[in-house]
MARTORGU-507215 format. One record per residue: x, y, z of N, C-alpha, C in turn; residue in one letter. Coordinates in steps of 0.001 Angstrom, whole numbers, padded with zeros to 6 digits, always signed. Each point is the difference from the previous one (the first is absolute). Example, Ala and Ser with C-alpha at 12.3 -4.5 7.8 and 13.67 -1.06 7.14 Angstrom:
REM residues 2
+013190-005690+007800-000890+001190+000000+000900+001200+000000A;-000350+001050-000720+000820+001190+000060-000770+001090+000730S;
This chain:
REM residues 433
+000819-001217+000000-000819+001217+000000+000857+001273+000000M;+001168-000103+000679+000887+001162+000036+000469+000362-001406T;+000352-001028-000781+000446+000248-001374-001113+000628-000820K;-001221-000508+000141-001133+000545-000750-000259+001451+000388L;+000035+000294+001297-000270+001366+000443+001045+000963-000539S;+001256-000446-000055+001054+000870-000514-000138+000231-001510R;-000411-001034-000716-000217+000151-001446-001129+000997-000261I;-001108-000152+000729-001141+000900-000179+000361+001433+000369L;+000689+000162+001118+000372+001338+000447+001018+000638-000937S;+000961-000793-000467+001010+000534-000917-000627+000419-001324A;-000939-000799-000508-000688+000362-001241-000743+001320+000171F;-000694+000145+001118-000743+001233+000244+000928+001197+000091S;+001093-000146+000707+000942+001108+000137+000657+000344-001337A;+000288-001024-000789+000601+000215-001317-000945+000794-000889F;-001278-000380-000019-000988+000734-000778-000184+001417+000527M;+000004+000128+001320-000159+001320+000605+001125+000936-000422A;+001218-000529-000068+001138+000802-000422-000234+000596-001379F;-000507-000804-000920-000182+000481-001368-001153+000990-000115F;-000991-000062+000896-001050+001022-000047+000528+001356+000445T;+001080-000006+000766+000571+001246+000510+001137+000551-000851L;+000770-000898-000644+001244+000416-000637-000244+000964-001153V;+000867+001003-000065-000039+000959-001111+001382+000624-000135R;+000771-000528-000900+001380+000459-000149+000078+001217-000910T;+001027+000802+000178+000218+001174-000840+000710-000351-001301R;+000629-001161-000056+000810-000375-001157-000872-000599-001101F;+000135+000533-001214-000862-000391-001098+000027-001476-000325G;+001200-000590-000082+000096-001410-000365-000641-000885+001060L;+000203+000342+001282-000627-000779+001070-001512+000146-000022L;-000492+001162-000432-001452+000181-000122-000583-000983-001012R;+000719-000203-001093-000452-000956-001009+000080-001421+000546V;+001098-000316+000698+000188-001340+000560-001076-000320+001029V;-000348+000992+000844-000984-000222+001064-001442+000121-000479F;-000200+000472-001220-001353+000290-000486-000928-001207+000110W;+000349-001110-000626-000874-001168-000008-000148-000611+001396I;+001102-000222+000760-000179-000512+001360-000886+000885+000866P;+000139+001312-000151-000818+000914+000796-001471-000086-000401K;-000261-000037-001312-001382-000118-000469-000634-001303+000483A;+000760-001093-000050-000506-001278+000492-000233+000032+001503L;+000919+000609+000738-000151+000076+001454-001253+000778+000392A;-000274+001072-000712-001206+000781+000285-001256-000798-000341C;+000042-000726-001116-001143-000822-000368-000225-001137+000975G;+001086-000553+000530-000078-001129+000929-000071+000443+001458L;-000161+001274+000252+000007+000513+001372-001035-000668+000911S;-001213-000341-000467-000913-000704+000905+000549-001353+000448P;+000623-000733-000928+000603-001279+000355+001151+000210+000975L;+000787+001040-000227+001118+000290+000895-000486+000367+001396A;-001097+000751+000082-000544+000357+001312-000491-001236+000749A;-000736-000863-000686-000485-001230+000635+001169-000893+000408L;+000995-000086-000860+001170-000819+000299+000727+000518+001235S;+000104+001319+000116+000670+000585+001145-000730-000244+001301G;-001312+000191-000031-000787-000238+001217+000084-001462+000427F;-000083-000898-000963+000070-001421+000327+001393-000376+000510L;+001045+000506-000657+001364-000272+000451+000247+000527+001398G;-000531+001208+000284+000166+000579+001330-000744-000814+001052A;-001210-000464-000336-000771-000800+000953+000696-001315+000311A;+000485-000681-001040+000708-001264+000224+001291+000232+000781L;+000689+001110-000315+001219+000313+000732-000268+000266+001467G;-001105+000699+000286-000359+000290+001392-000300-001285+000763F;-000749-000913-000630-000335-001272+000650+001265-000791+000303V;+000957+000030-000936+001238-000766+000159+001112+000800+000688N;-000343+001209+000460+000978+000873+000663+001212+000295-000902R;-000283+000093-001290+001031+000382-000961-000177+001491-000263D;+000714+000820+000751-000218+001436-000052+000468+000614-001314W;+000937-000657-000655+000422+000506-001317-001155-000055-000986T;-000667-001150-000058-001156-000143-000888-001113+000949+000395S;-000217+000149+001298-001078+000865+000473+000222+001447-000413T;+001190+000503+000257+000295+001402-000325+000021+000219-001510I;+000647-000911-000728+000089+000143-001466-001386-000092-000633L;-000822-000923+000506-001347-000154-000540-000869+001213+000266G;+000062+000514+001220-000789+001188+000329+000453+001209-000811L;+001296+000111-000198+000521+001105-000808-000514-000086-001433L;+000151-001173-000630-000470-000171-001371-001497+000200-000124G;-000757-000554+000950-001454+000113-000051-000459+001443+000176A;+000623+000708+000922-000431+001382+000252+000305+000904-001194S;+001175-000197-000624+000365+000843-001147-000927-000267-001184V;-000237-001262-000303-000862-000324-001149-001460+000343+000279T;-000450-000178+001251-001374+000391+000342-000179+001514-000123A;+001020+000733+000412-000055+001464-000142-000075+000383-001475R;+000766-000679-000834-000059+000273-001440-001423-000205-000524Y;-000623-001113+000365-001355-000300-000479-000984+001079+000442I;+000084+000394+001260-000924+001000+000536+000161+001334-000718I;+001241+000416-000211+000233+001303-000625-000335-000003-001488K;+000329-001077-000700-000215-000012-001445-001482-000137-000351V;-000797-000535+000914-001431-000177-000269-000853+001002+000749T;+000619+001029+000567-000752+001009+000735-000901+000828-000909G;-001064+000511+000563-000946+000817-000761+000570+001405-000223S;-000606+000738-000916+000427+001372-000294-001218+000800-000430H;+000168+001294-000137-001119+000896-000295-000006+000480-001452L;+000740-000683-000865+000109+000450-001380-001323+000073-000743G;-000852-001000+000191-001280-000014-000718-000925+001101+000515F;-000005+000234+001305-000832+001058+000550+000415+001361-000553E;+001307+000226-000098+000484+001288-000482-000296+000207-001477R;+000025-001079-000771-000207+000125-001446-001465-000058-000397A;-000775-000875+000668-001379-000243-000440-001063+000354+001036F;+000408+000521+001149-000974+000374+001015-000204-001080+001041G;-000552+000400+001144-000140-000918+001129-000973-001140-000259S;-000919+000182-000938-001020-001023-000279+000324-000797-001257N;+001286-000128-000316+000411-000594-001273-000445-001457-000143W;-000006-000768+001086-000333-001425-000103-001442-000233-000428E;-000877+000945+000279-001410-000155-000367-000197+000002-001507A;+000990+000487-000752-000115+000035-001465+000215-001366-000637S;+000545-000945+000751+000282-001332-000533-001193-000907+000273I;-000622-000571-001030-001167-000865+000201+000320-001178+000923P;-000967-000395+000842+000233-001108+000946+000417-001293-000691P;-000575-000300-001170+000347-001245-000687+001434-000007-000487Q;+000555+001187-000238+001402+000098-000393+000899-000129+001227V;-000394+000633+001104+000785-000090+001233+000139-001439+000483R;-001027-000805-000251+000050-001399+000426+001109-000778-000697Q;+000395+000447-001163+001043-000689-000763+001393+000565+000267R;+000080+000988+000866+001279+000615+000333+000604-000642+001247M;+001251+000302+000235+000633-000407+001248-000717+000688+001151L;-000344-000745+001022-000721+000582+001130+000926+000705+000981S;+001275-000349-000037+000999+000621+000880+001235+000367-000820R;+000809+000862+000578+001232+000378-000672+001002-001140-000025R;-000173-000951+000942+000840-001189-000038-000660-001136+000750W;+000111-001207-000540-000447-001204+000679+001000-001107-000297T;+000187-000882+000973+000998-001054-000154-000403-001019-001055L;-001297-000208-000162-000484-001015-000945-000954+000633-001006L;+000528+000737-000980-000877+000629-000995-000644-001034-000913P;-001233+000280-000390-000693-000897-000919+000590+000123-001397K;+000097-001128-000671+000508+000011-001365-001090+000533-000925D;+000279+001016-000824-001026+000543-000888-000506-001073-000972P;-001284+000039-000335-000534-000960-000975+000711+000118-001341P;+000097-001101-000698+000622+000019-001323-000917+000707-000988K;+000608+000734-000912-000752+000715-001026+000632-000299-001351V;-000760+000266-001047+000518-000245-001346+000929+001138-000411S;+001029-000339-000741+000871+001014-000563+000448-000434-001380W;+000198+000978-000844+000347-000236-001399+001401+000541-000228I;+000882-000840-000475+001381+000409-000201+000220+000577-001403Q;+000923+000933-000070+000507+000543-001269-001092+000557-000901D;-000816+000864+000560-000980+000738-000802+000740+001122-000731V;-000199+000082-001303+000686+001025-000786-000618+001362+000289H;+000846+000953+000418-000465+001336+000367+000224+001004-001131I;+001196+000012-000544+000324+000995-001029+001267-000409-000731A;+000248+000687-001097+001233-000150-000757+000599+001378-000218T;+001255+000154+000335+000668+001285-000212+000112+000233-001503D;-000569+001092-000510+000013+000221-001458+001384+000277-000562P;+000941+000407+000850+001319+000353-000498+000908-001213-000189E;+000017-000911+000982+000917-001141-000105-000700-001351-000045D;-001329+000008+000086-000750-001243-000116-000013-000868+001243G;+000548+000478+001124-000020-000781+001233-001436-000203+000470D;-000310-001239+000384-001338-000311+000486-000021-000008+001517Q;-001102+000472+000556-000163+000134+001441-001116-000908+000482L;+000250-000700+001115-000951-000995+000496-000262+000202+001489F;-001115-000572+000443-000364+000050+001414-000760-001262+000369A;+000015-000331+001296-000860-001055+000532-001217+000664+000629D;-001175-000559-000259-001256+000567+000502-000556-000883+001106M;-000267+000604+001154-000619-000684+001132-001440+000489+000102W;-000937-000917-000251-001406+000372-000183-000830-000493+001178I;-000845+000872+000591-000830-000434+001133-000886-001194-000362P;-000183-000894+000972-000869-001159-000183-001432+000461-000191H;-000782-000795-000721-001381+000383-000291-000847+000154+001262E;+000427-000608+001105-000736+000133+001261+000322+001310+000719D;+000986+000732-000484+000416+001254+000626-000503+001169-000835V;-000685+000936+000640-000472+001183-000701+001191+000862-000423D;+000104+000331-001281+001130+000837-000438-000086+001394+000606P;+001150+000527+000381+000038+001340+000588+000041+001087-001066S;+000317-000390-001240+000162+000981-001066+001378+000615-000029G;+000884-000450+000922+001352+000559+000102+000999-000919-000685L;+000908+000588-000767+001105-000747-000605+001309+000491+000601A;+000832-000943+000420+001301+000323+000579+001086-000461-000968V;+000796+000939-000492+001133-000321-000863+001234-000112+000886I;+000591-001193+000050+001144-000235+000877+001296-000021-000811Y;+001002+000741+000494+001308+000102-000649+001056-000555+000945L;+000672-001058-000400+000962-000681+000853+001239+000844+000254H;+000783-000403+001004+001239+000682+000334+001211-000676-000617G;+001165+000234+000595+001301-000565-000378+000842+000928-000849S;-000003+001262+000345+000993+000933-000508-000025+000324-001468G;-001145-000070-000647-000165+000350-001416+000788-000911-000948W;+000785-000914+000523+000852-000859-000828-000351-001483+000104H;-000701-000380+001047-000233-001420+000272-001477-000260+000246Y;-000314-001296+000134-001329-000411+000440-001012-000081-001123G;-001258-000052+000404-001094-000127-000949-001302-000223+000741G;-001054-000161-000738-001294-000280+000625+000014-001366+000682K;-000996-000225+000832-000122-001256+000753+001235-000233+000874D;+000354+001024+000786+001203-000065+000812-000384-000065+001482M;-000398-001211+000441-000374-000262+001392-001170+000859+000459R;-000967+000226-000890-001138+000856+000337-001340-000731-000097T;-000005-001291-000254-001263-000691-000264-000954+000047+001186R;+000506-000237+001203-000884+000006+001170-000605+001389+000208R;+000797+001015-000157-000451+001378+000135-001075+000317-001032F;+000205-000421-001239-000986+000261-001045-001296-000764+000254F;+000102-001240+000474-001212-000756+000329-000805+000729+001073R;+000706+000551+000956-000663+000704+001091-000775+001213-000521H;+000630+000806-000854-000652+001202-000515-001104-000338-000995L;+000223-001018-000814-001025-000406-000968-001237-000514+000710T;+000183-000629+001153-001123-000499+000778-000871+001128+000547N;+000479+001230-000076-000796+001157+000407-000644+000702-001188Q;+000106-000626-001172-000694+000513-001175+000841+000830-000940G;+001294+000163+000301+000861+000822-000848+000612-000838-001127H;+000129+000601-001166+000729-000607-001107+001468+000379+000132L;+000899-000981-000068+001423+000255+000137+000685-000238-001343I;+000797+000967-000424+000779-000098-001230+001477-000020+000388I;+000605-001157-000065+001414-000168+000354+000809+000216-001276D;+000616+001163-000119+000508+000499-001281+001513-000157-000130Y;+000429-000444-001175+001435-000158-000283+000459+001152-000896A;+000357+001108+000609+000588+001094-000768+001417-000391-000422Y;+000531+000665-001002+001333-000333-000497+001084+000453+000985R;+001121-000675-000064+001091+000256+000932+001231+000537-000717L;+000915+000593+000793+001297+000415-000526+000865-001249-000213A;+000901+000000-000962+000427+001146-000816-000831+000227-001257P;-000969-000862-000286-000784+000166-001218-000842+001278+000060R;-000494+000340+001183-000862+001163+000144+000599+000980+000996A;-000248+001282-000241+000388+001016+000977-001251+000398+000791D;+000143+000973+000893-001131+000354+000856-001171+000580-000789L;+000293+000737-001073-001101+000524-000821-000814-001134-000599Y;+000672-001011-000515-000715-001133-000606-000765-000802+001055Q;+000603-000169+001178-000715-000705+001071-001263+000751+000404M;+000127+001318+000148-001165+000804+000357-001042-000032-001115L;+000446-000011-001236-000925-000125-001130-000748-001325+000059S;+000700-001062+000399-000658-001299+000154-001113+000070+001038D;+000249+000741+001090-001023+000135+001046-001192+000787-000535V;+000259+001053-000743-001102+000777-000575-000823-000861-000969K;+000682-000905-000684-000707-000861-000957-000954-000967+000706R;+000413-000533+001129-000888-000940+000682-001183+000733+000636V;+000204+001248+000436-001129+000794+000496-001006+000211-001130I;+000514+000388-001172-000865+000204-001160-000720-001288-000379S;+000724-001127+000068-000593-001288-000406-001163-000393+000903W;+000164+000110+001311-001083-000432+000883-001190+000944-000096I;+000255+001287-000260-001124+000910-000187-000771-000328-001276K;+000728-000402-001034-000657-000371-001259-000773-001304+000134S;+000423-000866+000934-000640-001304+000186-000753-000098+001321N;-000336+001141+000575-000609+000029+001330-001294-000790+000063A;-000857+000177-000980-001304-000676+000020+000167-001511-000037I;+000927-000486-000793+000221-001440-000130+000418-000641+001314S;+000686+000764+000846+000503-000550+001264-000785+000488+001210Y;-001110+000685-000212-000802+000466+001120+000664+001077+000821G;+000759+000858-000671+000761+001044+000686-000556+001368-000387V;-000017+000920+000951-000372+001381-000288+001238+000758-000467A;-000151+000789-001047+001152+000709-000568+000656+000965+000981E;-000777+000487+000951+000541+000941+000986+000452-000693+001275N;+000133-001339-000043+000413-000766+001180+001240-000847-000329K;+001049+000664-000436+001256-000677-000315+001047+000422+001037I;+000683-000969+000593+001018+000271+001012+001333-000571-000460V;+001056+000750+000227+001348-000490-000250+000629-000441+001322L;+000650-001149-000016+000685-000505+001182+001338-000574-000430M;+001038+000273+000768+001305-000529-000359+000880-000192+001212G;+001075-000764-000204+000987-000238+001039+001354+000481-000494A;+000716+000760+000825+001352+000443-000308+000040+000751-001339S;+000733-000499-000989+000067+000668-001298-001384+000123-000632A;-000823-001037+000152-001362+000057-000512-000821+001079+000679G;+000284+000246+001279-000713+001054+000723+000393+001379-000523A;+001279+000177-000358+000422+001270-000592-000768+000269-001287Q;-000138-001027-000838-000756+000150-001242-001473+000267+000281L;-000554-000686+001000-001405+000192+000349-000250+001430+000477A;+000845+000497+000890-000152+001362+000503+000146+001024-001119L;+001021-000186-000840+000250+000960-001066-001149+000022-001002L;-000502-001166-000366-001134-000055-000933-001247+000616+000617A;-000220-000250+001294-001190+000528+000669+000039+001516+000117A;+001209+000573+000134+000127+001441+000204+000185+000778-001293Y;+000104-000693-001148+000193+000689-001286-001044-000438-001025T;-001281-000013+000344-001005-000445-000978-000063+000952-001195P;+000050-000593-001184-000165+000744-001252+001083+001052-000222N;+001087-000070+000745+001110+000938-000180+000714-000341-001314D;+000042+000928-000952+000600-000317-001311+001473-000381+000072P;+000684+000373+001060+001407-000382+000137+000162-001502+000224R;-001039-000648+000525+000097-001407+000355-001034-000875-000704F;-000858+000601-000816-001067-000745-000652+000470-000498-001365Q;+000002-001324-000241+000397-000493-001327-000988+000452-001073P;+000513+000206-001204-000829+000552-001072-001141-000927-000403L;+000137-001313+000247-001049-000925-000404-001144-000069+001003D;+000075+000755+001090-001049-000014+001016-000755+001324-000052I;-001289-000071-000271-000848+001182-000054-000968+000064+001182Q;-000206-001131+000671-000949-000043+001106+000548+000710+001242E;-000919+000349+000887+000349+000583+001289+000789-001018+000827D;+001108+000398+000584+000824-000925+000773-000002+000334+001499T;-001025+000682+000453-000099+000291+001425-000477-001242+000750S;+000336-000076+001284-000409-001110+000862-000611+000574+001268V;-000707-000852+000746-000699+000490+001196+000796-000218+001280C;+001160-000656-000099+000801-000231+001190+001292-000705-000344G;+000935+000013+000961+001288-000656-000213+000505-000533+001332V;+000596-001197-000047+000571-000647+001182+001475-000270-000270V;+000842+000459+000899+001446-000186-000141+000531-000827+001153S;+000561-001156-000335+000739-000801+000963+001480+000353-000160Y;+000539+000735+000964+001416+000387+000078+000561+000483-001348Y;-000704+000939-000616+000437+000517-001299+000849+001252+000123G;+001052+000147-000821+000797+001229-000009-000800+001160-000563P;+000192+001165+000569-000758+001174-000430+000889+001130-000506T;+001300-000046+000325+000939+001042-000406+001241-000691-000547D;+000164-000021-001312+001084-000760-000619+001369+000624+000231L;+000066+001294+000162+001283+000633+000308+000471-000442+001380I;-000906+000058+000964+000334-000436+001355+000314-001488+000033E;-000722-000785-000795+000240-001440-000042+001402-000304-000509L;+000415+000660-001067+001341-000251-000529+001073+000419+001004H;-000201+001123+000653+000957+000433+001012+000125-001048+001115R;-001116-000544+000403+000021-001023+001043+000754-001239-000478Y;-000286-000433-001217+000690-001175-000548+001510+000220-000043F;+000422+001180-000420+001436+000289-000079+000624-000007+001390V;-000698+000565+000978+000566+000090+001344+000076-001353+000696S;-000923-000922-000337-000062-001273+000724+000557-001189-000781K;-000049+000049-001335+000277-001209-000782+001135+000140-001007F;+000788+001039+000094+001028+000197-001029+001079-001084+000052R;+000140-000672+001134+001052-001009+000139-000474-001409-000301R;-001222-000150-000460-000459-001331-000391+000802-000466-001211I;+000496-001247+000002+000849-000487-001099-000672+000112-001360P;+000796+000345-001009-000485+000075-001383+000853-000915-000867V;-000278-000033-001274+000637-000954-000901+001496+000211-000170R;+000504+001175+000356+001435+000251-000167+000830-000929+000878K;-000599-000495+001058+000690-000934+000887-000257-001422-000469S;+001056-000781-000178-000147-001386-000454-000811-000814+001004F;+000252+000227+001290-000709-000761+001036-001492+000292-000016L;-000378+001220-000398-001420+000348-000077-000614-000418-001324A;+000812+000018-001078-000537-000270-001330-000551-001412-000120R;+000657-000972+000567-000447-001389-000119-001371-000235+000640R;-000209+000394+001280-001324-000219+000588-001104+000828-000659P;+000344+001193-000480-001001+000815-000685-000440-000675-001289I;+000945-000529-000759-000329-000712-001242-000842-001229+000289T;+000348-000725+001055-000779-001186+000386-001423+000392+000360W;-000148+001093+000770-001337+000456+000391-000812+000414-001224W;+000617+000713-000923-000713+000447-001195-000529-001188-000799E;+000789-001034-000137-000430-001178-000752-001212-000652+000644Q;+000044-000151+001309-001135-000597+000716-001224+000904-000055R;+000198+001302+000149-001115+000942-000005-000685+000050-001360A;+000765-000144-001065-000607-000025-001331-000822-001265-000199R;+000493-001126+000516-000741-001262-000150-001335+000037+000739R;-000038+000673+001141-001239+000064+000778-000924+001118-000463T;+000483+000866-000886-000807+001115-000468+000090+001232+000877G;+000754-000050+001094+000137+001160+000872+000800+001100-000684F;+000896-000383-000882+000806+000952-000762-000362-000142-001475L;-000304+001103-000694-000311-000083-001433+001172-000575-000788P;-000298-000497-001179+001038-000620-000824+001140+000959-000306A;-000316+001293-000143+001029+000988-000299+000446+000753+001253D;-000451-000458+001163+000319+000701+001238+001343-000403+000575G;+000449+000764+000977+001243-000302+000686-000100+000503+001433R;+000881-000487+000841+000070+000457+001372+000501+001440+000037F;-000682+000847+000775+000453+001375+000188+000100+000264+001496V;+001033+000701+000397+000132+000391+001398-000956+001150+000281T;-000318+000273+001278-000905+001116+000312+000448+001331-000584P;+001303+000245-000042+000474+001280-000535-000172+000105-001513T;-000206-001126-000675-000182+000007-001458-001467+000082-000400E;-000905-000284+000915-001408-000164-000361-000569+001229-000692I;+000044+001142+000647-000631+001198-000562+000756+000575-001195L;+001330+000049+000009+000684+000452-001224-000328-000852-001215P;-000199-001300+000184-000332-000847-001146-001411+000278-000505S;-000886+000459+000880-001377+000311-000397-000128+001385-000625L;+000772+000935+000539-000159+001394-000390+001144+000536-000845L;+000965-000869-000306+001022+000356-000965+001261+000622+000546G;-000040+000467+001261+001197+000644+000531-000175+000225+001497D;+000996+000593+000618-000038+000345+001416-000884+001230+000213L;-000498+000205+001214-000905+001131+000248+000583+001355-000354P;+001305+000196+000228+000582+001308-000279+000003+000332-001496E;-000099-001005-000856-000025+000249-001442-001365-000277-000624R;-000914-000549+000780-001351-000282-000511-001029+000390+001058A;+000206+001153+000604-000843+000427+001120-001475+000048-000383F;-000290+000548-001179-001400+000155-000409-000728-001336-000049D;+000668-001058-000468-000627-001318-000065-000281-000540+001406Y;+000969+000093+000874-000186-000472+001373-001145+000762+000669Y;-000065+001299-000272-001045+000838+000588-001373-000387-000551Y;-000107-000121-001314-001298-000273-000616-000562-001371+000370Q;+000868-000971+000208-000473-001349+000290-000091-000302+001496Y;+000071+001043+000817-000193-000144+001441-001434+000373+000345S;-000797-000929+000510-001403+000293+000300-000211+001207+000895P;+000923+000247+000936-000183+001100+000944-000053+001352-000701I;+000552+000104-001197+000010+001264-000732-001257+000214-000834N;-000969-000869+000141-001267+000145-000727-001193+000047+000953H;+000274+000300+001260-001058+000035+001005-000835+001265-000150V;-001301-000166+000140-000926+001123-000032-001365-000462+000454G;-000953+000924+000028-001338-000381+000454-000715-000910-000994D;+000622-000212-001187-000575-000911-000986+000314-001467+000321H;+000924-000236+000919+000437-001366+000283-001132-000807+000632C;-000179-001248-000436-001056-000835+000574+000389-000458+001406P;-000943-000520+000780+000327-000551+001323+001158-000991-000089P;+000917+000093+000952+001234-000778-000033+000190-000748+001315T;+000337-001286-000109+000375-000800+001168+001474-000350-000127L;+000796+000441+000980+001437-000242+000013+000326-000991+001115L;+000626-001116-000352+000353-001036+000974+001512-000149+000006I;+000598+000194+001174+001450+000084+000054+000566-000657+001255Q;+000951-000929-000202+000740-000567+001114+001084+000958+000461G;+000161+000134+001305+000927+000996+000539+001453-000455+000003L;+000263-001276-000319+001375-000477-000141+000306-000365-001448H;-000585+000729-000918+000166-000252-001429+001458+000195-000413D;+000648-001071-000455+001416+000101-000366+000219+000890-001215F;-001064+000218-000798+000134+000816-001208-000193+001485+000266A;-000245+000384+001246+000015+001410+000364-001198+000814-000426G;-001211-000597+000022-001185+000711-000470-000699+000825+001088M;+000341-000188+001262-000809+000537+001099-000179+001507-000092V;+001079+000754-000075-000111+001461-000027-000716+000494-001249N;+000218-000681-001128-000685+000387-001237-001508-000147+000128Q;-000415-001117+000562-001435-000274+000128-000637+000973+000984V;+000690+000287+001081-000529+000988+000954-000135+001369-000658R;+000976+000373-000805-000055+001298-000683-001171+000052-000974A;-000250-001090-000710-001136-000044-000924-001316+000129+000764L;-000120-000725+001094-001222+000066+000816-000256+001427+000460H;+001017+000677+000475-000158+001377+000465-000370+000930-001154E;+000622-000218-001163-000301+000846-001160-001447-000190-000454A;-000467-001226-000004-001392-000263-000370-000958+000650+000983L;+000303-000117+001272-000854+000588+001040-000065+001516-000156F;+001154+000622-000243+000032+001453-000148-000727+000462-001253E;-000038-000837-001039-000669+000371-001250-001514-000179+000068S;-000474-000662+001043-001432-000251+000127-000439-001348-000517G;+000940-000819-000481-000339-001345-000473-000087-000956+001191A;-000766-001056-000162-000145-000993+001060+001187-000966-000020K;+000599-000194+001161+001140-000901+000097-000013-000711+001342S;+000298-001281-000032+000127-000818+001211+001390-000618-000016I;+000706+000121+001106+001335-000578+000125-000014-001066+001086L;+000294-001231-000396+000144-001105+000946+001484-000312+000140L;+000567+000275+001161+001397-000300+000269+000082-001263+000852E;+000798-000953-000449+000100-001300+000647+001311-000106+000764L;-000103-000125+001295+001133-000039+000925+001013-001072-000394H;+001284+000404-000113+001127-000926-000217-000180-000943-001194N;-000761+000405-000997-000350-000901-001108+000813+000333-001242T;+000338-001041-000749+000887+000106-001155-000735+000215-001315E;+000770+000342-001000-000431+000078-001393-000458-001400-000453H;-001110-000061-000726-000475-001278-000514-000654-000892+001028G;-000427+000555+001111-000596-000819+001063-001247-000744-000456F;-000737+000569-000942-001290-000566-000395+000120-001242-000869D;+001163-000236-000591+000169-001211-000822+000879-001023+000709I;+000209+000213+001297+000793-000919+000804-000933-000871+000823T;+000126-001317-000031-000878-000852+000790+000282+000177+001488P;-000940-000465+000866-001218-000764-000261-001239+000894-000073P;-001186-000616-000146-001238+000761-000118-000360+000702+001297S;+000521-000480+001133-000336+000656+001265+001032+001052+000390W;+000728+000517-000959+000915+001108+000244-000782+001214+000504S;+000357+000552+001168-000733+001159+000528+000010+001205-000928P;+001161+000319-000594+000084+001166-000881-000873-000181-001236A;+000025-001190-000584-000808-000261-001195-001480+000120+000304T;-000434-000554+001125-001413+000082+000349-000423+001434+000286Q;+000828+000753+000698-000341+001396+000295-000116+000816-001284A;+000918-000227-000934-000048+000711-001277-001235-000409-000803A;-000320-001285-000002-001189-000472-000705-001263+000583+000610T;-000045+000064+001306-001146+000560+000715-000285+001425-000472Y;+001033+000826-000087-000193+001373-000451-000278+000080-001492D;+000670-000838-000788-000197+000036-001448-001431-000336-000369T;-000553-001058+000592-001355-000411-000366-001032+001059+000401E;+000213+000681+001093-000927+001056+000411+000140+001239-000884R;+001200+000313-000381+000220+001122-000918-000698-000259-001331F;+000171-001200-000536-000649-000333-001280-001516+000018+000125L;-000519-000486+001115-001453-000005+000199-000548+001414+000040A;+000722+000913+000644-000448+001383+000034-000031+000610-001395L;+000993-000321-000805+000019+000511-001368-001120-000607-000847L;-000340-001244+000286-001024-000688-000790-001414+000467+000355A;-000241+000317+001265-001382+000225+000450-000289+001411+000470F;+000918+000933-000245-000282+001401+000334+000173+000863-001229T;
């Protein structure tokens, strides 16, 4: 029993350490990113493990296990309590009686609490893969999306959510660990469009934004076929996808960003950003200050593992056929053609914070406070700018939580559930008010 208690207590303390750790060194931030995200997701298990290890240690008079278990349990329990705490964002944006706007039958399909240890698995819904959305008239590139359609037993809300994946504008694609989340939202009557916009190096930010405008135009043109109201389109994205979502939402019909083949209105009724960058100049400065020493291809020792990773990433589809590994300091120059000091206007124009005004639709900003990619101050600045402009904005800050927390298992992750809780209520307000 002593061995078991020490294993349980040590596991809890180990997980607790990662929920707290936040190094200043860029390379260590990358190294700790996945372990930290997993530790936060597994925090309920770590808390239970710590309490059990401490109890067994106390019975066996093993004070090492008792103290270590109590320490791990208390730290992880504190994380859960803080990350799932309530806030006043909805009251400030939509008024004190905001919940009354959501129909009771819709509320029944939502999470009843900000966190529960045993969440119900959302019912399975039908989805259609690789629906053709548009073709770029200039280069002939075809654009596709997966459609998540409400079950016939669920009353459609009339809302369509266009989801834009993350991974730094260079990697990833649709269907990226989001199926459970989409099932949950579709079960509330929303149509989900999981969209594969083009990636760098084939596309730059203008082309990516044009792709987003095209899918907005497409769903408006096909609204009746999918049971969607043309004025009920929401953009949602994670990380790089969130930057595109915010920028598209704040620049409707702007000729600087509207592709010539799109004549329809490209305005949306809301936008949701999961840890999205809002100021590209500030983002590049942060990358340079934290990640300039990350190994690049000039080093033989770095070149071999990078080449190996690229080969595997291409086989899995995470990296496009013409893609390559880019360090954080290379990301924005490769998208915008140069460094900020020589391409300031581009960095400025493609930063969502520089397009804030009273025309901006309601915005939900979800941000982990231990984001290794440095989005926290940017997101806070955007929230304040929206508030000052008179636009509706809600900011959910998640205690000690990392970048990409929402695509990290398990389903009972406190941060993921808290974010889902707010997201589903935000979408319901947009659908029914």
